[in-house]
N, C-alpha and C positions, 0 to 999 in steps of 0.2 A: 388640674395640673399641679403637681408637687414642687415644693421649694427647690428640691434637687434638680428637677427637669427645667425650672426657671433659670437656675444658676448655669447649667450646661448651654442652654440656648442664648444666655447672655454672652457667654464666651464665644459661640459661634458668631454671633452678630458683631462682636468686637473684631474677630478675625477678618470677616468679610469687609467691614468698614475700613480696617488697615489696608486691606487689599485694593479696594477702590481708591482709597487717599494716595497709595503709591502711584498708581496710573495718572491721578490728577497732578500730583506733584511733579512726575516726569513730563506730563504735558506742559505744566508751567514752565518748567526748566527749558524745555525744547522751544516753546513759544517766545522766549526771550531773544528777540532778534536785535542785533547791533547794540546789546547792553542797555536797551531802553528800560527794561524791567516793568513796563506797564502790564504787559500780558502775564508776567510772573506773579505780579501782585495781585492781579484779579483773579486768576486760577488758584494762587496760593491760599487766597482767602477761603475758596471753596474746599480746597484740600485739607486746610487746618480745621475747618468746621467739621468735616467728616471724621478726621482724626480724633478730635475731641468728643465727638459722639461715640466712636469706638472705645476711647478710654473710658468714658462714663459707663459704657456697657460692662467693659472688663471690671470696673470697680464694683459694679453691681453683682457680676459673678463672684467676686472675691468675698464681698460682705454676705451674700445669701449662702455661699458655702460655709462660710465662717458660722453663720446662724444654724445650719444643719448640723455641722460637725461639732460645734461647742467649743472650738479652738481655732487659732488662726491657721488658714490653709497654706502652711509653709512646712508640712512635716515629712513630705516625700518628694521625689524627683519631679512628679508631674505638677504638684502644688508650687514648689520653688521655682521651677522653670517657667510656669505660667506668670508668677509674680515677677520674675526677672524681665520678661518681655513687657509686662505691664509698667515696670519702673523705667525701662529704657524709653518707652513712648512718652510716659509722663515727664521725664527730663527732656525730651525733645520738644514737647509742648511749651514747656516753660523756656527754652532757648529761642524757639520760634517767636514768641511773643516779645522777646528782648531784641532780637536780630532780624526778624522778617526774612530768613533764608530758606527758600523752597528746596534748593539742592540737598540740604541736610535731610529733609523728609525722603527723598528719592533714595538715600542710602539707608537711613535708620529704620524706616518702616519694613523693607524687605527682610532686614536682619531680625526685627521683632517678629515677624511672621514666620521665619525659619526656626526661631526660639520657640514659639508657641506650637508650631507643628512638630517640632522635636519633643516637646512636653507631651503631646497627645500620643506618643509612642509608648509611653509608660502607663500602668495600671491606674485608673483615675477614680477607683472606689473610695468612699469615704470609710475610713476604719479607725477603731479605737487607738490612742496614743499608747505606745510602750512606755513603761514606767519612767525611763530617762527623760522622755519629752513632756511629762505631765507636771509642767511648772511654767510660770509666767515668763521664764527666761526664753521660752520658745519664741514668744512674740518679740521680745526685747532684742535678743541676739540676731535672730534670723531675718526679721524685718529689716534692721538697720543694715545688714550685710547686703540684702538684695537692693535696697534703696542705693547704697554706695556703688555697687556694681553697675547698676542701671546709669547712674550718673558718669561714671568712668567709661563706659562704653561709648557715651557721646563724645568723648576725647578721641576715641579710635575712629568714629564715623568722621570727625572733622579731619583727622589726620589722614585718612584715606582719601577723602576729596583733595586735600592740599596735594597729596603725592600724584593723584591722577591729574592734577592741574599742571604740575611743574616737572614731572619726570619725562624725559624725552623717550618715547616708546618706539622710535624709528632706529634707534641705535641699541646694540647689544650692550648690556650692563647689569651690574648686580642689582641695581634699583628696579630695572625692568623685570628682571627674574623674580624678585621677591614680591614685587607688586602683583604679579600674575599668580604667584603662589598663594597670595592671601584670598584672591578671588577664587582659585581652586579649591581652597578649603571651604569656602561657603557652598560650593557646588557638592562636596563631599557631604556636607550636612544634609543637603537635599537628596543625596544618595541613600543616606540612613532612613529618611522619611519614606522614599520609595521602596527600598528593600523591606523595611519593616512592615509597611502598609501591605505589600504584595503577600508576604508570609502570614500575616494576620488574616487577611481575607481568605487566603486557602487553607486556614486552620491547621498550618503545619506545627506538628508536635512530635518530639522524639525523647523517650526517657531512657536514662542510663543509670546503671549501678556503679559505685566506685568506691575506693578505699580512701577515707579522709586521712588528714594528718595524724590523728590519734589512733590509726589503724583499724578504725571501726567502718562498718559498711554504710554507705549513704547513697541517696539518690538525687539525681539532677534531671531537669527538664529543659530541653532546647526548644526555642521557638523559631529558630532557623536551622538549616542543615548544618551539622557540627563539623568545625574544623580544627578546633582545639579541644582537648579532652582532659578530664581529671585523672587521678592516679588509678591504673588498671580498670579502665572504663569498660563496662559490658553492656551492650545494648539489649534493652527490655521491649522496644517497640520494633515490630517487624519490619523487614526492609529499610532500617534506619542506616543513613550514613556513618560509618565508623570513623571517629576523629583520628587524624593521623599525626597530630602533634600534641604532645603531652606537656602540660604547663606545671610551673612550680605552684605550691600551696598558696602563696601569697597573691596570685593571679586568678581571677574568676574566669574559667574557660569559657562559660556561655556568653559572658559579656564581651570578651575578646573576639570571639566568633562573630558577635553582632557588629562590632566595630570593623572587622575584617570584611564582612559582607557590604557594609557601608562604603569601605574603601573601594572595593571592586566596582560596585554599582556607580559610585560617584565618579570614579576614574572613567568608566565607560561613557557616562553622561557627558563629562568634559570633553572627551575626545569627539563625541558627535557634535557638541556645540562648535568645537574648533573646525571640524569638516564642513559644517553647513555655513558658518560664518566666514571661513577661510582667513580668520585672524584671530588674535588673542581677545579674550573677554575685556581685558583692560583697554584695548584699542576700540572696542565697540562703545565703551562708556565715556572715554576720554573727550569726545567732541562735545558732550554735554557740559563740561567743565569749562568751556572756553571763556564765559564772563564771569566765573566765580571770583571772589575777592580772596587772594591767597592770605592777605593780613588778617582778613575776618576769621578764616577758618584756623589759623595759627592761634588767635586770641580764644576762640570757642575751645579749641584743644587744650589750651593751658587753663582757662576758667573752669572747665569740667574737672580737671584734676585737683585744683585747689579747693574745690567743693566737695568733690568725692573722697579725697584722701582722709580728711579728718574724720568723716562718717565711717569710713571703712576701718580706720583705727579703732574707733569705739566699738563697732559691731564685731570685727573679726578677731580682734586681740584682747581688749579690755573686757567686753561683755562675754566672750567666749571663755576666757580665762576664769572669770568669776563662776560661770555656770560649770565649768569643768571641775573647779575646787569643790562646789557644792554636790556634783553627781559623782565623780571618781575620786574626790579627797586628794586631788593634786591639780594644780593650775596649768601645767604643762607636761605632756607625756610622748612627744615625738610620733603621734599618730599622723598617718599620711596627709589628712586633711588640715591637721593644725601646721604641718610643715609646709604645705603649699600656701595657706593663708599668709605665713610669715614671709615666704618668698615673694607673694604678690605685694604685701606691705613694703618689703625692702626695695622691690623693683620701683614702685611709685615714689618712695622716699629718694630714691637715686634720680628719678625723673626730675623731681623738684630741686634737687641739689645741682644737677646739670644745667637745668634751666635758668636757675636764679644766680648760682655761683659760677658757672662756666660759660653762660651766654649761649647755651644751645636753644636756639629759637628756629623756626622755619622748618626745614626739611628733616633736620635731626630730631626736633621736637615731634614732629609728625610720626616719624618712625618709632619712636618710643610710645607714642599713644596707641599705635596699632599693635606693638609687641605686648603692651600691657594687657589689652583685650585677649590676645591669643593666650597669655597665661591665664586669664579668668576662664577662658573656655577649655583650657587644658584641665583645670580644677574641676570645671563642671561635668566634663565629659569622662576623660581618662581617669581621673583621681576617683570620681564617683563610681564609674561603670567597671573599671578593671582591677584596681588596687584595693585590697581588703583592708579594713580597719574598723575602728570604733563607730565610725560614722556610716558603716555600710547599710544600716537600717533605712537610710534615705533612698 
């Protein structure tokens, strides 16, 4: 058995360990009768043991892949996204041993599973680094960013739990609408996984010829039936669906097509869940939050930000600017990835200002934590997949 195979198997083991731990954490929370917490503590110990086992397996995947490739596995979407899922779980494990709260695992681990499953939709072959990445700044910059985002995601999980606890879902309100919208977004990620898996298993492929922005002929391959097309697309694959919406040069039509299919499949899945359950997803989850401490979730929300924000500042701004100066001879260039890193930083800076200076605690702070994670995911999915820029190699 090769080291590459061992690395892949360790990632599979981690995935299934997180899946098992999710159900055990759910059982711990559901078994918490009348707030006694005895059942939660007992089952929580079993769940965190499985989680730690999965985390150690994923660490094994990370370092064995590093040994095979000769560089930190952070150079493409598959590697970065799996690392993001790993740091999210690592942050949760730290928080669990500090606060012993099982309900956080019931929310964090499914999100980590979705992130790792999302990563599996990208090519996972180990390939040589392009010249721009052949530097130690790859490990320094990207590892710092992924650790920071994993910690900041804990803030969103705690915020979501807080909102599920305090928002009155029996009355129509903006809070109820947006809370359900958050859960709907998670279902959309599941829609991406389902649609990508289906077209991958059916070996769908359609090749087109088009005219690029320089007026030259180029070729593009779709792995899903094309909806959006490049300039003057001509199908080269027999019986291929012709794209009916043309996109500007700054937008990657293939990736926009992928996201559109994910939206369609995810929406259908959400509607099916609503029809079967006959209520909102938020109403399905809320009863499990009955004995959750709102004050504890508010504290975890805040603590995660004050730890993650300075790390993000170092990784996404300071280290990124140094690397940009070395590679492109300028520390700032308004590349889409750079712009959204700055937007993310400004948002969390505003979070701390509002929390510490304006007294935004409780529900307001919870909403800010969730919005921050939405910005991180927008950066990960939309900026990486749709908007073209200097970071498109990832």
